N, C-alpha and C positions, 0 to 999 in steps of 0.2 A: 455189431453193437456200436452205438453212437457214443462218442466221448462226452463227458459231462463237465460243465463249467459252473462254478459257483460265483455269483456276483453279489457282494454285500452292498447295502445302500442303494438297492436297485429300484426304488420306488420313484425316483426323479433324477434329473440332471445327468451327470456322467454315468451313474450306475444304470439308469434306464437306457441311455444311448448305447452303452457297452453290451447290455443284454440283447438289444436289437441286432447289433453288429455281429455278436458271436453266434447268434442263430443263423445269420447269413453265411457265417464261416463253417457251418455244419455241426456246431455243438448243440447238445441239449442243455439249456441254461436253467440252473436253479437260482431263481431271483429271490433274494432275501432282503427283508427290511421290516421296519416296525409297522408300516401302514398297509394293512392287509387289503384294503379296498383299492388302493392304487396299484398294488402288486397284481391283483386279480385283473384289473383293466389291462395292465401290461401283458400278462401271459395270454389273455384272450386275444390280444392283438398279434403277438408274435408266434403263438401256438406251440412251438417246440420248446416248451418251458414249464417249469414247476414253480409255483409260488410258495414261499415259506415265510411265515411271520417270524421275525427274529430280531431280538435286541442284542447287539454284540456286547453290551455292557453287563449282560446277565448270563451266568454260567449255565443254568438250566436251559435257557433259550438256545444257546449255542450248541449244547448237547443235543437238543431236539433237531437242530439243523443237520448236524452230523448223522443223526439217525435216519432222517429222510434221505440224505444222500446215499447212505449205505443200502437203502432199500431199492434204489433205482437200478435199472438194468444197463450197466455200462461202467467203464472205468472213470474215476475222477481224475482228469488230467490238467485241470486249470482252476485255480482260485484267484479271484480278483478282490483284493482287500480294498474296497472303495469307501466303505462307511467312514464318515469323519465329519468335521465341521469346525467352524470358528464361532466363538461367542464373545461379543464385546470387543471394543477397541480402546480400552482404558489404559492409562499409563500404569507402570508397575506400582507406583506409590499409592494408587487408589483402586487398583484392579480388584475385581470380585474373586474371592477364593472359590466360590461356587462355580463361576464361569471357568476358571482354570481347571478345577476338578472335572467338570464335564468334558472339557477338551482333552484332558489326559485320558479319561475313561474311554471315550469313543475312539480317539485317534491311535492311542498307544495300547491300552489294555484290551480294547476291542479287537485290534489287529492281532494281538498276542493270543487271545482266546480262540479266535477262528482258525488261526494258523496251527495252533497246537491240536485243535480238534480234528483238522482235516489233513494234517501232514502225513499220518500213516497211510491214508488212502492214496494220496498223491504219490508217495514213494512206492506203494504196492502196484501202481499202474505201470511203473517202469518208464514213465514218460511225463512226469509232472512239471508244472510251472506255477509259481506264485508270482502274481503281479500286484504290487502294492502302489496305490495312488497316494503320493506324498504331496510335496509342494516345494516351490523355490524358497519358501519360508524355512525349509529345513537347512538352508545354507547361509542365509543372510537375515539379520535381525532388522527391525524397523520400529519406529516409535508407535506405541499403541498395540504392537503385535507380539508383546512378550509371551503371553500365554499360548497363543497359537504357534508361534515360532518355536517355543520350548517343546511343545507337544510334537511338532513335526520333526524337530531335531532328534527327539527320542525315538520316534517311529523309524527314522532313517538309520539310527544306531541299531535298532532292533533287527532290521532287515540286513544290514551289513554284517552283523554278528551271525545271524542265521546262515548267511551265505558261506561264511568261514566254517561254521560248525557242521554243515551237511555236505561239504565238498566231497566228491566221490560217490554220492548217492544220486539217483536219477531224477533230481528235482532242481529246476532252475529258480533263481531268485532275482526278480526284475523290479526295478523301481521306475515309475513314471512320475516326474516332478513338474507339474504345470506352473506357469506363471499366471497371468491375468486371464481367467476364464469366466465368461458371462453365462451363468446358468439361471434357472428360474428361481432358485431358493438360497444359494450360498450366502450372498451378501445380505439378503433379506433376513435370514436367520441371525447373522452376525449383529445386525442392528435392531434386533427385537421386533421385526415387522415394519420398521420405518422405511417405507418405499423411497422417499426422497433421498435419504442418506445412502440407501443401497444403490440407487441409480447414479448418484453423484460419483461413485467410484469409477464409472465408465464414461463420465462426461468428456466429450471431445476425442475419445479413442475410436478411431474409424472402424477398426475391425479387431475387437478382442477375440480371443479364442472362444469357441463354443463347445458344448458337450460332445458333439460328433467328432471334433478334432481330436479330443483325448481318447475317445473310443477307437478311433483309427490307429492311434499310437499303441494302444493296448493290444488290439488285434494283430498289428504288425509284429510286436515283440513276441506274442504268444504263438504265432504261426511260423516263426523261423525254424529251420532244421534244429532238432533238439540239442545238437552239440554247440549251437550258437546261443550265448547268454548275453542279452542286452542288460548289463549291470544297472545302468542308470540312463534314462532319457530325459533330459531337461528340455521343455518345450514352452516357448513364449510367443505371443503375437509379435509381428514385426515392429509394432509401435512401442514395444517394451524392451529396451536395451539391457535393463537390469531391474532389480527389485524396486529401486528408487528412481529409475529414469524411464519415464513414459512420455511419449510425444502425444500431445493433445491438440487437435485442431481448434482454432479460435472461431 
C-alpha cells in the first residue's frame, strides 16, 4: 500500500509545488483546495493524486475531505496544512474587520478543522506527520501586518499546543515558517489583485524564495526517520536577514 499525504491549498503556489514533490517522494497525494478546475489540472499532471474540492473554512467541506481520505487504499501518514493567506496591508486603526476575519478563518480555524478531522487517521497509521506552513510573521510584527501576523501567531500557538498535547502518540508536529516567498498569487491576493503593488514587494530582491524551495523543506521534514521531529524550520532568502531587513539591489 502507498502512503497517503493530504495537502490543503494545493491549487497553486506552495501547495501545488508540494503536491508535485510528494508524488516524487512516493506518496499518493490528496490535493485539496476550493478551485476544482485547477486541482484537476494538477492531478492530471502528477497522476498519483486525488483532487478534492474543499473549503477549509467550512465544516461540511472538511468532513467531505476526511471521508474521501478514509475511502482510499492506504494509510494517511502526512497532512500538510498549507491553506492560508493575507488580505490587506492596512494599519490597525483603519484595518478591515472582514479582512481580519478571513485571515483568522483560513489560517487558524481552517488549520484546526483539518487537523481535527484527520488526526485520528494519522494516529492510526502509527507513522503520522503534520506539517503546517506558517510564516516568519508568527514571530515578528510589522506595520500594516497586524491581521496576518496575529493569525500566524495564533496558528503557531495552535501547533505548539498540539505538540504538547499529543506527545507519546505516533504523530509528529512540524512547522515550516517561510520569510519572503514569491509565488504567483500570495501578494496579488493581499493587494486585491493590484499587480503593481504586489510586484513592488520583491523590487530589487535578487532571489526571493519560490514555492519549490518551501516544498523541498516540507519534503525534507516529512521524510526524516520518524523519531526525528523538526519542530520548527525558519527559512528565508539570503537577501532577507530579518522580517524588516531586506537587501535590495538598486
